N, C-alpha and C positions, 0 to 999 in steps of 0.2 A: 758695396762700392757706391760712392756718392757722386752724382753728376755723370757726365759722359766724357770719356777719353777719346776724342775724335782722331787722335793720331793712330789708333789701333784699327781703324776701319779699312778694309780692303774693298774697293767698289765692286758691286756685283756685275754690272755691265755699263755700257755707255749711258743707259737711261737711269742708272741708279748711283751715279757719281755725285752724291750730295751728302750734306751732313746728316747725322741721325735726326729722326723726326722730332719736332718739338712736342711738348707734352700733350697739347690738344690733338694733334694729328696722331700721335702715338696711341692715345686712348681709343681713337676711332679704328686705327689699324688693329689694335688688340681686340676690339669688338668684333670685327670681321673674322679674326682668327678664332675667337671663342665660338662664334656662330658656326664656322666651318667644322670645328671639332665636335660641337654639340650635334650637328647634323649627321654625324656618324654613329652616335650612341644607339639611338632607337633602331636604325637599320641593322646594326650589329645583332641586336636581340631578335629582330624579325628574320634575319638571315638563318639563324638556327632553326626557327620554326619552318621556314620555307624548305630548307634542306631535308628536314625530317618528313614533311608532308609530301615532298616531291618523290621520295624514295620508298614510300610504303605502298602496299597493294591498293588497288582501286576499292576493294571491299572494305579495307581498313580505313580508307579515306572518306567513306560515306559520312556525311554530316559535318565534315571539316571544310567543305568547299568555300563557304563564305569567309571563314577565318583565313584560309589560304589566300583568297583574293584580296581581302582587306589588308593582310600583312604585306602582300606584294605591292599594293598601291602605295602604302607608306614607305616601304623599302625603296622603291624606285624614285619616288618624288623627293625623298630626303637625301638618299645616297648619291643621286645624280644631279637633279635639278638644283636643290638648295646647296649641296656641297660644292659643286662646280662653280656656281655663280657667286658663292661666298668667296671663293678664291679669286674670281673676277673682281669683286668689290675690294678685296685686299690689294690686288695689283693696281687697280684704278686709283685707289686712295694713295698708295705708295708712290706712284709716278706723278701725282698731282701737287705734291708739296702741301702747304697749308692753305690753299685757295678754297674759298667757299665752304669752309668746314661746318658752320652751323646748318646749312642746307643739306650737306652730305650726311651729317649726323641724324637729321630728321628722316631722310630717306632710309638710312640704315635701320632706324627703329621701326619704320613701317615694314621693312623686310623681316625683322625679328618678330614683330607681332603676327604677321602672316604665317611665318614658319612655325610659331608656337601653336597657332590655331590648327594648322595642318597636323601637327604632332599629336594633339589631344583629341582631334575630331572623332577617332574611332570609339572613344569612350562615351560618345553621345549618340550612338546608333550608326551602324554601317551595314544595313541589311542588303544593300544593293551596290556593291563595288563594281565599277565598270572598267574593264581591262583594255581600254583603248591604248594605242601606241603612244610613246614618248611621255605624256603626262597623264597616267591613269587617274581616275577620280573616285571618290566616295560620294554617292548621290545624296548629299545632305547639306543643309545650309552652312554649318560651321566650316566645313571643308572649303566650300566655295568662297566664303568670306576671306578665309586665310589665303587662298590661291590668288584672289583679286588683289589683296594687299601686297603679296609678294611681287606680283607683276607691276603694280604701281611703284613700289619702292625701287625695283630694278630699272624702271623707266627713268626715274629721276636720278638714280645713281649713274646710269650710263650717260644721260644728258649732261649732268654736272661735270662728269669727267671730261667730256669733249669740249665743254665751254670754260674749263679751268685754264688759268695761265700756268704753263708748265713746259718742260722739255718733252719733245716728241718721243713716244714709245710705240713703234709701228704695230707690234703685236697686240698690245693692250688697246690701242685706238681702234684697230680693225675689229677686235672682239666686241668693243662697245657699239660700233656701228652695226655689226651683225645682230647684236641683241636688240637694238632699236628696230632693225628690219624685221626681226622675229615678232616683235610686239605689233608693228604695223600690219604684218600678215595675219596675226591673231585677230586683230580688230576687224580686218577685212572679212575674214571667215565668219566671225561672230555676227556681223551685219548681214551677210549672205544667208546665214542659217536661222534668221529670225522666225521663220514660219515652220521650222523643223522641230518635231517633238524631241525632248531630251531622251537620250539613250546611247547605245554603243555607236550607232551611225553618226549621231550628232557630234559626240566628243572625238570620234576618230577624225572627222572632217575638220572640226574646230582646231585641233592641235597638229594636224598633219603638216601643214606648211611651216608653222612656227617651230615645231619639233625638229624638222629637218634643218632649218636654219640654225637652231641652237647647237646642232652638232658642229657647225662651222665655228660658232663661238667657242665651243670647248676645245677644238683643235687649234684655233688661233691662240687661246690661252696656253695650250700645251706647248706650242712653239716658243712662246715667251718664257714659260717655265724651263723648258730644255735649254734655252739660251742662258738663263741665269745660272742654272746648274753647271753648264759647260764652261761658263766664264769662271765660276768658282774653282773648277777643277782644271782650268787652263787646257781644255781639250781641243778647242778650235780657235787658237789665237789669230788665225788668218781670216776668220769669218767677220768681215767688216760690217759697219752699220749699213752700207749700201747693199751688201749681199743679203743681210738679214731682211732688209726692206723688200728685196726681190722674192725671198721665200714667203714673206707675209702676203705679198701681192699674188703670188701663185695660189696661196691658200684662200684668199678672199675674192679674187676676180670672178670665180664661178657664180658668186652671188649676184652679179650683174644680170644674170638670166632671170632672176625673180621678177623685177619690174617688167621685163619683156613678156613673161608668162601672163601676168595680170593685164597687160595692155592688149594681148592677143586673144585671151580666153576668159569666159566668165569665171568668177571665183570658185564655183563648185563643178566646173567642167572636168571630165575624166582626164583631159590633157594636163590639167594642173596637178592631179594626183600622180600621173606618170612622170611629169616633168620634175617634180621634187624628188621622186625615187631615183631618177636618172642623175639628177644633180648631185645627190649624195654618193651614189655608186661610183661616178666617174670623176667627181670634182673634189671630194673631201679628203682623199688619202694621199694626194700627190705631194703636197708640201711636207707633211709629217714623214712620208716615205723618204724623201730626199734628205731631210735633216736627220732622220734616224740613221740613214746610211753614212752620212758625214760623221755623226757622233760615234758610230761603230768604228770607223776608221781612226778617228781621233782617240778613242779609248784604247785601241790596239797600240797606237804610237806612243801614248803617254800613260801606259798602264801603271808604271811604278813611280809616277811623279810625286806621290804624296806620302812617301814613307816618313815617319816622324811627325806627321800632322794628325793628331787624334780626332780632329773635327771633320776631316775629309771622308773617311770610310762610310759613315751613314749616308752622306749625300751621294757618294759614288755608288753605293749599293742600290739606292733608290733609282738612280738614273739607269743603271744596267737592267734592273728588274723591270722598269718602265718600258725600255726598248724591247725586251723579250716578250712581255705580255701584249704590247701593242702589235708587234709582228705576228704573234700567235692569233690574235683576233682577225687580222687581215687575211691570214692564210685560211682560217676556217670559213671566211666569207665565200671562198671559192667552192665550198662543198654544200652550200645552202641549196636545198631542193625540197619544196613543200613547206608545210607549216608544222615544224617539229622543233625539238630542243637544240638542233644545230644553230638555229637563229640566236637564242640567248647565249649559246656558247660563243658565237662570234662577237656579239656586242659586249658580253662580259669581258672577253679578252681586251677589246679596244678600250672600254670604259675603265677597266682596272689598270691598263697601261697609263691612262691619263691620271688616274687616282694615285698611282705610285709616283709619278712625276710631281704631283701636287704635295704628296707627303714629303718628298725630298725638298721641295720648295719651302715648305713650312720649316723643316730642319734648317734650311739656309737662312730663313728670315727671323727665326727666334732670337738670335743674338742682336739683330738689328732693332728688335722691339724691346731690348733691355733684359732679355732672359739669358740663361746660360746656353751654351752650344751643346746639342745632343752629341754624345760620344760614348765610347765603350762598346763592349761586345753585344749587349742587348740592342742598342740603337743600330748597330751594323747588321745584326742578324734579322731584325724586324722586317725590312723589305724583302729579304730572301724567303722568310717564313710565309709572309703574305703572298708572295709570288708563287711559291711552291703550291700552297693550298689552292690558289686560284687556277693554276695550270692543271692540277688534278681535277678540280671542279669542272672546268670547261671541257677537259678531255672526257670526263664522265657524261656530261650533257651531250657532247658530240656522239659518243658511242650509243647512248640510249636513243638519241635522235635518229641515228642510222637504222635503228630497229623499229622506228615508227612512234616513239614517245612524243606526245603532243605538248607544245609549249602552253604556259599559263594554265595548267591543270594540275590538280593534286593526285598523286598515285600513279601507278603503272599497271598495265593489264597483267593478269595471272599468266597468260601465254608468254608475254615478254619476260616475265620473271624467270621462266624456264630456260631462256636463252643465255648461253655463256657470255656472249658479248654484252647482253643487257645486265647480267649480274656484275660483270666487271665494271660496267658503266655506273651502276648504282653504288658500288663500293667507292669508286673514285669520286662520284658526286657527293656522297655523304661524308667521307673522310676528308676529302679536299675542302669541302665547304666549312667543316669544323676547324680545320687547320687555318683556313683563310680568316675565319672569325677570330681565332687566336692571334693571328698576325695583326688584325685590326685593333684588338684590345691592347696589344703590345705597343702599337703606334700611339694610342691615347696615353698609355702609361709613360712612354718616353717623353712625350710632350708635357705631361703633367709634372714629371721630375724636372724638366728643364725650366718650366714656369715657376716651380716652387723653390728651385735652387738659385741662390744669388749668383750672378755671372762672375766667374773668375777673370774672364777676359772677353773682349769683343773681337769678332772676326774682322 
């Protein structure tokens, strides 16, 4: 197909009622798309290793500890930090039009360079992986150079978005502001830690505040993604721009407590640590919970609205699976007690819920970027396969955690291996993890087929 047939475009929502992107903007959008997809490849490989090392006996795991921890560092940093913020870059660029494109392109390539260095850093020595929360690190120069470049690129990407001439998109704007607040918090902690030796305590405190704030960035992007998917499926026709603004404000207003914390306590005070934990516990699930409930009601009301539309089922499947996993993660949070694998069961549910929404978002945006629309049985089954595997995986983690299995460690004790609950948990963890990896591979395959296939029509 030569050129763009704009008559075939159905607007995604009030913030996306615009012509197809011009060539220069489209190339940058595709760049963020490719970075997002690439950020899932290495984590998919490390996920297999993590599942196997987490479910063997402690005796068998001896000698594999550093490999497990190094794989966990790369898995978390790429599959959460880079993947989620690549989706942020995609949404920010999409809502900006073609304003300030040369500067945005430069910021994008800084993020790409940093992400590439993070990915290859284990090949240059990773004898001391540090498993601090949110952004674990490999204690070696190449990793740190890559991480600094990613933060710098994200700083300018978020700033350029906010200073671009464009139509307002409340969710994307709030996510950009949250990202800038996370960077400011990171710099504040870095200055306060100047005399602290590098180690677990240093990096735990360095990323504690910024990591908590980034969770708000992710959920604000989730609200934006859910809105785009629901508009495509016509699930919430009555959810006006003003109502969406209200949901975004509910999601973002708790962040006003961050400046208050730093105005009242020193950056390394215990009150700061507790304050951020309470901020995320009580402030970060309200808006997604409300919108998730609205989407559930809308899905029941409009379940059969899309018969005869072959491009709707993959998007529909991604949205339903996203709601299910996000809810499962929230429910598991109620059972957290101690430092065990119920904690990763909780955040895997929540994170995978966001990931599934972003998978559906990519399915939605592929035709907008000049590729074919994902459709067919494989594209529709992919979100369900991924969700099934992750549900089994987090159920297994929760069961093994209830028997005392510790998080961030390879292997389980021989005593626990004799427990029926533990054995069932290990089976679910291992088999669910491998099914989830299969679902992730299928997602990449569906996207690759859509990118390689000339578009027959545009949504």
